[in-house]
N, C-alpha and C positions, 0 to 999 in steps of 0.2 A: 684661547680654548682651555677648558679644564680637563686634565687627563683623568681617565677612569681606570681604577685598579681592576685588573682582570679577575681578581679573586673575589670581588664584591658580589655576594649572593650566589657564588658558583661553587658548589661542593665538588669534591673529587668524583670522577665518574665511577659508578659502581660496577661490579662484575657484570659482564654482558649477559643479557637475557635474549631469548629467541626473538622477542618483539621489542628490543631496546629502541628508544627514540633515535632519530637520525643523528649522526655524529656531526655536530655543528661546530662552528668556530668557537663558540662559547664553551662547548664540551672539551674541545682540544686544549683550550687554555686552562681548563680545570683538571687536566691530567697531572698526576703527582710529579712526573718528570718535568713538566713545563712549569709547574708552580715553583720548583727549585730554582728556576731562572729569574724569578720575580717579574713576571710579565706585567705590562702596563698598556692599556689601550689608549692611544693618543689621537685616534681619528676613527670615524665610522662606527662609534659605539652602538648606534642603533641598528647595525646590520650584523650583529654577532650570531644571529640564528641561521645564517647562511650555511648550507650543507657543504661539507668538505669531501670532495671526491678522491683527492690524492694529495700527497705532500712532495714538494720539489725543493731541493737546495740549488739555487741559481744566483750567480753573481753577474752574468752578462747584462749589459744595459738594455739589449733588445730581447729580453727573455720572453716577452709577450708572444712572439712568433712561434715559440715552442710549446705553448699551452693550448689546451682544448676546452678549458672552462672548469670551474669548481676546484681548482688547486689552491692549496695554501703554500705560498712561496716563502722559503727561509733564505735570508741573506745577511752578510756582514756589511755590505755596501762598500767593500774595499775598492771596487772599480768605479764607484760613484763619487767618492770623496773629492771635494774641491771643485766639482763641476755641477752647478745648480741646474743648468739646462738638462744634463743627463738625469739628475735626480727627479726633476719634474716629469720628463719623458718616461722614466722607468715606471713611475706610478701610473701614468696615463696608459702605457702599453699593457700593464696588468689589468686595468679597468676594461680596456677594449677586448682583452682576451677572456673577460668574465671570471677572473681569478676570485677565489673565495676570500682571501686575506693575504697580507704580507707581514712577515715577522722579521724585524731587524734586530740583530744582536749588537748591543752597544759595546764599544771597545776602542781599538786603536783608530779605526776609520771614522767612527762617529761616537764620541764620548757622551753626547746628549742627542735627543731626538732632533733630526734636522727639520727646520721650519718649512723649507720648500716642499719636502716630501709630505710633511704632515698636512700643510694647506692643500696640496694637490689631492691627497687622499680624502680630505674632508669634502672638497668640491665633487669628487667622483663618488662619494659614498662607499669607499673601499675601506674595510677595517684595517687599521695599521696598529701593530703591536710592537713594542720594544721590550727587549730582555735586559734587565739591569745587571745580571750576573752572567758570567761565561756559561755557555750551555752547549753540550755536544749535539749538534744537529742530527747526526746519524742515529742517535738514540730515539729522538722524536720521530724521525722518519720511519724507523723500524716499528715503533709502538703504534703509530697511526695506521701504517700499511697493514700490519697484522690484524688490527681491529677491523679495518674495512674488509679485508679478505674473509675473516671469520663471519662478519655480518652477511656478506654476499653469499657465502656458502650456506649459512643458516637459512637465509631467505629462499634460496633455490631448493634446499632440502625440504623446507616446510611447504613450499609451493608444490613440489611433487607429492608430498604426503597428502596435501589437500586434494590434489587431482585424483589420487588413488582412492581416497575416501569418498569423494563425490561420485566418481565413476561406479564404485561399489554400490552406493545407494541407488543410483539409476538402474543398474542391472538387477537390483533386488526389487525394483518396482516401487521405490519410495516416492511419495508425492513431492512436488517441487518445493512445497513449504519446508519440508525436512531439509532439503538442500540449502535453502536460504538460512534456516536456523543454524546449520553447521557453519556456514560462512560468517554469520554474525558472531558465533561463539569464537571462532578463530580470530576474527578481527577485533573482538572486544568493543564493537560499536554497532549502531543501527545500520541495517542494509535496506536500501530502497530500490525497487525496480520501477522505471518509468517508461512511458512512450516518448516519442520524439518531441511532443509538446509539453513535456515535463509533468504530465498527469500520472499520478501514482498508480501502479498496477499491483504491487505487492510490497510487503514490508516484513522485516524480521528483526529480532533483538528484544531487549527488555522493554516492556510496554511503556513505562514512563519515559524512557529515553526516546523511543519511537514517537510518542505523542509530542515531545518537545520539538522534535525535528519537523513533524507535520504541522505544528501550530503556525509556523511562519514559512510554510514550504515554498510558496511562490517566490518570495524574496531570496531565500537562501539557495533555491534551485538555480536562479539566475546567476547568483554569485559563483556557485559551483561550476556552471557552464562557462563563466568568464575566467575561471581559474583563480578567483580571488578568495575563495573560502578555505580557511586553514583546515587541513586534515581531510578534505573531501577528495576522494579518488574515484574516477569514473572508468568504466569499461563499456565499450559499445557492444550491443547485441545485434548480430547480423545473421540472417538466415537466407540461404540460397542467393547470396550476393546482394541482398537488400537489407539495409539497416532499419530496425524496427523499434529499438529501445535502448535503454542504458541501465546498467547496474551501478549503484553509487554506494561506496563506503562513506558513511556520514560521521565526520569528526574522528577519523582514524588517527590514533596517536603513536603508531609504530613507525618503523623505518619506511620511508616513502617508497623506496624501490621494492621492498617486501610487500607493501600494500598494493602496489601495482600488479605484482605477480599474483597475489591473492585474488584481486578483482578480475584479472584475466582468466584465472582458473575457474572462478565462479561463473563468469560469462560463458566460457566454453561448456561448462556443465549444463547451464540453462538451455543453450542452443541445442546440445545433444539431446537433452530431455524432450525438447519440442520436436526435434526431427524424429526421434523414436516414436513419439506419440502421434505424429502426423499433422501437428498444427503449425501454422506459420508465425504465430505470436505477434501479429501486427495490430491486433485490436487491443485497446486499452480501457482501463477503468479505474476503480478505486482500490484502496489498500485493503489487505485482508491478511489474516494469519491462520485461516482454517486450512486443514489438509484436504486431500481429495485429488481427483484427476484434473490436470490442467493441460490436457493434451489434444484439445480440439480448438479450431478457430474461435476466438472470442472467449475461451475458457478462463483466461486471466480476468477479463471483465466479469464473467459469470461468478467465479469464485469470490472475487473481491466484493462485488455488490451483495452476494448472498451472505458473506460474512458480516458485512456492515448491517444489512437489514435484519439478519438473525439476531445480532447483538442488540439491536434496537427493540425488537419484538420481545425477546426473552427477558430484558431488564437485567441481565447478568452484568452489564457494564452501564453505568449511569449515562444518560443521553448526552450530558454536557461533555463527558470524556470522549464521546464519539464524534464530536463536532470537528476536531482537526482532521480526522479520517475522512469525513464527508467533504470537507473543504478541499483536501488534497486529491480527492477523487474527481474534482472538477464540478461538484455540485454547489451552486451559489447558496450561501447560507446567511449573508448579512442583509438584514431588512427584507426578508422574504416570508412568504406563506407557503406551507407545505401541504400537498394533497396526497394522502395515502390511497393506493388502489390495489386491488387483487383481481387479476384477469384470468379467465378460464382458458388458458392456453399455455403450452410449454415453449411456444415459438418466440423466444426472447429476441431473436434477430428481427422478426417482424415488428415487435413492439419498439425496438430501438429505431428501426427505419421510420416508423410513424412519428415518433418523438422528433427525430431530426427533420422530417418533412414539415412538421408543424412549428419547428423552432422552439420546442418546449424543453427546457433543461430538466433532466431527471436521471435517475438510475433504475436499472431493471435487473431482476434476478429471478431465476426459476425456483419454485418451491418444490417440496417433496411430493405433492399430490397432483401433479399435472396442471399446475397453475403457476402464475408468475406474479411477483409483487412489483409495483411501480411506485416510486416516490417522486412526485413532481415538485419543482421549486419555482414559484411564481412571484412576480412583483406584487406588492400590496394593492396597486391600482388595477390589476388585471382581474377579469371576471372568472373566478376559479370554476364556477358551475358551468359556464358556457364553454370554457376551454376543455374541461374534462368531457363534456358531452360531445364536443367536436372531435376530441381524441377517440372516444368510443365509436362514433359514427364512421370516422376514417378507418378505424381498425376493422369494422364490419363490412367495409366496402368490397373486400375481396369475397368471391363466391364461397370459398371454403371457410370463411370466418363470419358468415352472416349471423350465426346464432351465438357468437362468443359473448359471454356474460362479463360485464365490468362491474365489480363491486367496489364501493368507496366509502370513505368517511369524510365528514366536513373538513374544510381547510383548517390547518393549525397555524396560528400566528407565532406560536412559541415552539422552538425546537424541542423543548422538554416534553411537549404534548404529542410529539410524533409517535413514540412507541404505542401509546394508547390508541392513536388513530389507526396504526397498522393492525393492531389486534382487532379493532372494531371492523375494519375492512375484511379481515379473515373470517370473522363471525358472520358477517353478511354473506360472504361467498359460500360459507358452509350452509347457511339457511337456504340460499337460492339453489344450491346443488340438490336439495330435497324437493324442490318445487316441480310440479308437472310441467312439461314443455309447453302445455297449452296456455299457461298463464302469461298474460301480457306484462312485460317488465319495462321500466323506464330505461333510457340510455345508460345511465349510471345508477345502479341499485344502491340505496343507502338503508341504514337501520330502520328508518321510519317506513320503508317500503315493504319490509318483511313481516312487520307486525307480530302476530302470535307465533308464526313460524320461527322468527328470530329468538323469541323468549324460550321456546321449547328446545331450540338448538343449544342454547346456553345451559339448559337444565338436563340435557339428555343423559348425563352420567350419574345423575342422582338416583340412588337405589329405589326411592319412593316413586319416582317418575317411571322407572323401568318396570316396577311391579304393577303400577297402574296400567301401563300400556299392555302388558301381558294379560292382565285380568280382563280389560275391556275388549281385547281383540281375540281372546282365546278361541272362540268358536270358528274364526276364520283361519287363524294360524295353524290350528290342528288339522284343518281340512285339506283335501288333496287338490281342490280347485283354486289355484293361485289367481285365476282370472277375476274371481269375485273381489279379491283385495284390490286389484287394479281398477275395477269398476267403482268400488267404494271411494278410492282415492280421487278419481276424476269427478265423481258425483259431488263430493264435499268441496273439492277445490273450485268447482264451477258455481258454487253457491246453491247446490241441489237443483241445478238446471237439467231437467230430464232430457229435453230436446238436444241440448248441447252435448250431454254425455253420450246419448245414443249416436249422435253424429260422429263424435271422436272415436267411438269404439266400433263404428260401422255395423251397427245392429239396428233392428226396427224398434219402435217404441214398445210394442208388446213384449219383445224379447228382453228389453231392458227392464220392464216392470217385473218379469219373472225373476230376473237376477237380483233385483232390489228386494223382492220378497224373500228370496233365499238368504240374502245377507241379513235381513232383519230377523229371520227365524233362527239363524245360527248364533247371532249376537244377543238375541232376546231384547231388542230395542225397537222403538218406533222412530224412524228417521224423519218423520214429519213433525216430531216433537223437537223444538229448538234446543232445549237443554240436553236431551239425550243425543241429538245429532252433534252438538258442540263437544260433548264428552268423548264421543267416538272420534271426532275430528282431531282433538288434542292427542288422544291415544295413538292415532295413526301418524300424526306428525312426530311424536316421540319415538315411535317404532322406526319410522323412516330415518330419523336422525341417528338412532343407535345403529341401524344397519348401514348407514352411509359412511 
């Protein structure tokens, strides 16, 4: 075997910082006092990053029974010289006790590294180091113990400081995202909150780093769960005795014990936030970084989905950059087609239940105007039109949802086209909102179904359109009788069908004729003239869109 100099690529340990990396075997060997003893790694060189919990000076052959794991054992081997069986058993007992490393001072007992101990250490994977120059073990013990104690004190102090800070934010009414942002700042790494199925509920940290984590989330989440991901520290989220999620520090580079304390303080704060807000936190969804209240059942899902859909619609973040967030939220994105919908209800729980009942993958989020957005993810061979119509029919099957409007855009095969599809669905929903209830609508309303109404809705904020509407309708807008405007709206929407209009307004035909004459007189138009009626109709659509 080729011996490895301990000093190779190992600089002296710098002054301790609050978040100093774990004190490993490699770092101990890099201490100035140890370097004076000319250390040489003769076995287990691939295990030098093992953490050192304590340092012991021990000469007894059965030292293993006195250890509890993580110790670096210092020995001169004086009681082992001349007995190869004892030398091999000494190494094996250290391995069984899960010692971090053994350091042998060469001298009178062993002028050279003993082959029996070196081979045994190699077989066990136990780092074995020899010191070529005399070295006072007491100095190394004092140095390492003081560093470990300072680190432990710093970790506990910082843990309490974090607890105080997070509790202060909670009592001040800060949103949960603010808490996560503070945890990410203290940890210097991304923070992810998941449900028990590893689906991401929320994230915090620098956006590029978070996106890197989410890009391959499914694989690295499994590694983190198995304890094989370096620097990943988990804390369980439990509320009222039931575990509902996890908080994960992703790629944390500080002292692991300090990281565990930080994760535990963060988990305590999240649970406290949920309890004070009255939510049980058991429902999950996608990642998000938007603030707001997260204190009701399902609000993690609501906030995360709203953040993702809002970013898609606004275009503030390129769609491609949002793909990892959608994937981590559990939305299938590979070789899929996407159907954007806007539904006239705030009952996102019902929408979620219908999706689950039909087995349709999708995300749901409430919008600011008593509506909800739904983004479906379907396989390319599925009939998107039939499935969305089935979704709309199932949604309306409840008595109190019989008139719920579902507006949608055509399926998008490219994720980059999803933002435009969501905006189109919103425009259709806006146009339908201005339609009289009497109009017959298809199960899923699309842009082609709203015709002129959709165009006017798009142009409603144009000053020329606003001026046109005011001028055309001035005779009715200035009058005290609002019922005439309602009659005009129904008359034009039914294609100037007088019988249908009279029926909908519960008046006789002669009474309707008198009202139509009053309308024509006030507006100075002949509604039997197609062009004049069309002009009034457009003005009325524009007026309703502006008022809507």
